[in-house]
C-alpha positions as CSV (number, residue, x, y, z in Angstrom):
1,M,-15.3,14.8,-1.4
2,R,-15.1,11.0,-1.6
3,I,-13.8,8.3,0.7
4,G,-12.2,5.1,-0.2
5,Q,-10.9,2.1,1.6
6,G,-8.5,-0.6,0.6
7,F,-7.1,-3.9,2.0
8,D,-4.2,-6.1,0.9
9,V,-2.6,-9.2,2.2
10,H,0.4,-11.3,1.1
11,A,1.7,-14.6,2.5
12,F,5.3,-14.8,3.5
13,G,7.7,-16.8,1.4
14,E,11.4,-17.0,0.8
15,G,13.4,-13.8,0.8
16,D,15.3,-11.4,3.0
17,H,13.1,-8.3,2.9
18,V,9.6,-7.0,2.4
19,M,8.6,-3.8,0.5
20,L,6.4,-1.5,2.6
21,G,5.4,1.9,1.4
22,G,8.2,1.8,-1.2
23,V,10.8,1.1,1.4
24,R,12.9,-2.1,1.4
25,V,12.5,-3.4,5.0
26,P,14.9,-6.2,6.1
27,H,13.0,-9.3,7.2
28,G,13.7,-13.0,7.5
29,Q,11.2,-13.7,4.8
30,G,9.9,-12.1,1.6
31,V,6.3,-12.2,0.3
32,L,4.6,-14.3,-2.4
33,A,3.4,-11.9,-5.0
34,H,3.3,-11.1,-8.7
35,S,4.7,-7.6,-8.3
36,D,6.9,-6.6,-5.4
37,G,4.0,-7.4,-3.0
38,D,4.0,-4.0,-1.2
39,V,0.8,-4.4,0.9
40,V,0.9,-0.7,1.9
41,L,0.9,0.6,-1.6
42,H,-1.6,-2.0,-2.8
43,A,-4.0,-1.1,-0.1
44,L,-3.5,2.6,-0.8
45,C,-4.1,2.1,-4.6
46,D,-7.3,0.2,-3.8
47,A,-8.5,2.9,-1.5
48,L,-7.9,5.6,-4.1
49,L,-9.4,3.6,-6.9
50,G,-12.4,2.9,-4.6
51,A,-12.9,6.6,-3.9
52,L,-13.0,7.2,-7.7
53,A,-15.3,4.1,-8.2
54,L,-12.8,2.7,-10.7
55,G,-12.6,-0.9,-9.4
56,D,-9.5,-2.4,-7.8
57,I,-5.8,-2.7,-8.3
58,G,-6.2,-6.1,-10.0
59,K,-8.4,-4.5,-12.7
60,H,-5.8,-1.9,-13.6
61,F,-2.6,-4.0,-13.0
62,P,-3.7,-7.6,-13.3
63,P,-1.4,-10.4,-12.1
64,S,-2.2,-12.2,-15.4
65,D,-0.2,-9.4,-17.2
66,E,3.5,-10.2,-17.3
67,T,4.1,-6.4,-17.6
68,W,3.6,-6.3,-13.8
69,R,5.8,-9.3,-12.8
70,G,8.2,-8.0,-10.1
71,A,7.0,-4.4,-10.7
72,D,7.8,-1.7,-8.2
73,S,4.4,-0.8,-6.7
74,R,5.3,2.8,-6.6
75,V,4.6,2.7,-10.4
76,F,1.0,1.7,-9.5
77,V,0.7,4.6,-7.1
78,R,1.9,7.1,-9.7
79,E,-0.5,5.7,-12.3
80,V,-3.4,5.9,-9.8
81,A,-2.3,9.5,-8.8
82,A,-2.6,10.4,-12.5
83,M,-6.1,8.9,-12.7
84,L,-7.0,11.0,-9.6
85,A,-5.7,14.2,-11.1
86,A,-7.3,13.5,-14.5
87,R,-10.7,13.3,-12.8
88,G,-10.2,16.6,-10.9
89,Y,-9.4,15.2,-7.5
90,T,-6.5,15.5,-5.1
91,L,-5.7,13.5,-1.9
92,G,-7.0,15.1,1.3
93,N,-5.3,12.5,3.4
94,A,-4.4,8.8,3.6
95,D,-4.4,6.7,6.8
96,I,-2.7,3.4,6.4
97,T,-2.3,0.6,9.0
98,V,0.1,-2.3,8.6
99,I,-1.0,-5.5,10.4
100,C,1.9,-7.9,11.3
101,E,3.9,-9.3,14.2
102,A,7.1,-8.5,12.3
103,P,8.9,-6.7,10.8
104,K,8.8,-3.6,12.9
105,V,7.2,-0.8,10.9
106,G,7.8,2.2,13.1
107,P,11.5,2.7,12.2
108,H,10.5,2.9,8.5
109,A,7.3,4.9,8.8
110,A,8.9,8.3,8.1
111,A,10.6,7.1,4.9
112,M,7.3,5.5,3.8
113,R,5.4,8.7,4.4
114,T,7.9,10.7,2.4
115,L,7.9,8.4,-0.6
116,I,4.1,8.1,-0.7
117,A,3.6,11.9,-0.4
118,G,6.1,12.5,-3.2
119,D,4.4,9.9,-5.5
120,L,1.0,11.5,-4.8
121,G,2.3,15.1,-5.0
122,V,1.1,16.1,-1.5
123,D,2.6,17.3,1.7
124,V,3.9,14.5,4.0
125,D,1.5,15.6,6.7
126,R,-1.4,14.1,4.6
127,I,0.0,10.6,5.0
128,S,-0.3,8.5,8.1
129,I,1.5,5.2,8.5
130,K,1.0,3.1,11.6
131,A,1.1,-0.6,12.6
132,T,-0.6,-3.0,14.8
133,T,-0.4,-6.7,15.7
134,T,-3.2,-9.2,16.1
135,E,-1.8,-10.3,19.5
136,T,-0.6,-13.6,17.9
137,L,-4.0,-14.5,16.6
138,G,-4.8,-15.4,13.0
139,F,-2.4,-15.7,10.0
140,T,-0.6,-12.5,10.8
141,G,-0.2,-13.6,14.5
142,R,1.3,-16.9,13.3
143,R,3.7,-14.9,11.1
144,E,2.3,-16.4,8.0
145,G,1.8,-13.1,6.2
146,I,1.3,-9.4,6.3
147,A,-1.7,-7.2,5.7
148,A,-2.5,-3.5,5.3
149,L,-5.6,-1.3,5.5
150,A,-5.9,2.1,3.9
151,T,-8.5,4.8,4.1
152,V,-8.4,7.9,2.0
153,L,-10.3,11.2,1.6
154,V,-10.1,12.7,-1.9
155,L,-11.2,16.3,-2.7
156,R,-12.1,18.1,-5.8
157,A,-8.9,19.9,-6.8
């Protein structure tokens, strides 16, 4: 077995939604990002890549590559899932925490879990999505951005 962890953050900017776990979540702002800025999926990809010792998401999907401008981050997850399978591993479980004051994550968590499980080819009970605030401290507390942490366990298939 191997363990990986990932972290991602994006500043808020103009827009009317954020993408979280592949779900379009209404919000008074969007995020500043090269792709769709989905912090949940970016942290998850980094955790999976870390477990495989393959670097980070920027190495595989660099923001300098116009191919990824505005890209759906679910594409990244599917690509990383293929790397996982090619190396003989499967996901044991993923535990993901979104850090923000807003938007509310809870109402969208089930949909996020379903999409992520489908993209990774695992049962939904292997995916955990939860959220926390920083009690108005720091950049997330000031509502300047959003962050996510992911921890994964991968197992030999």
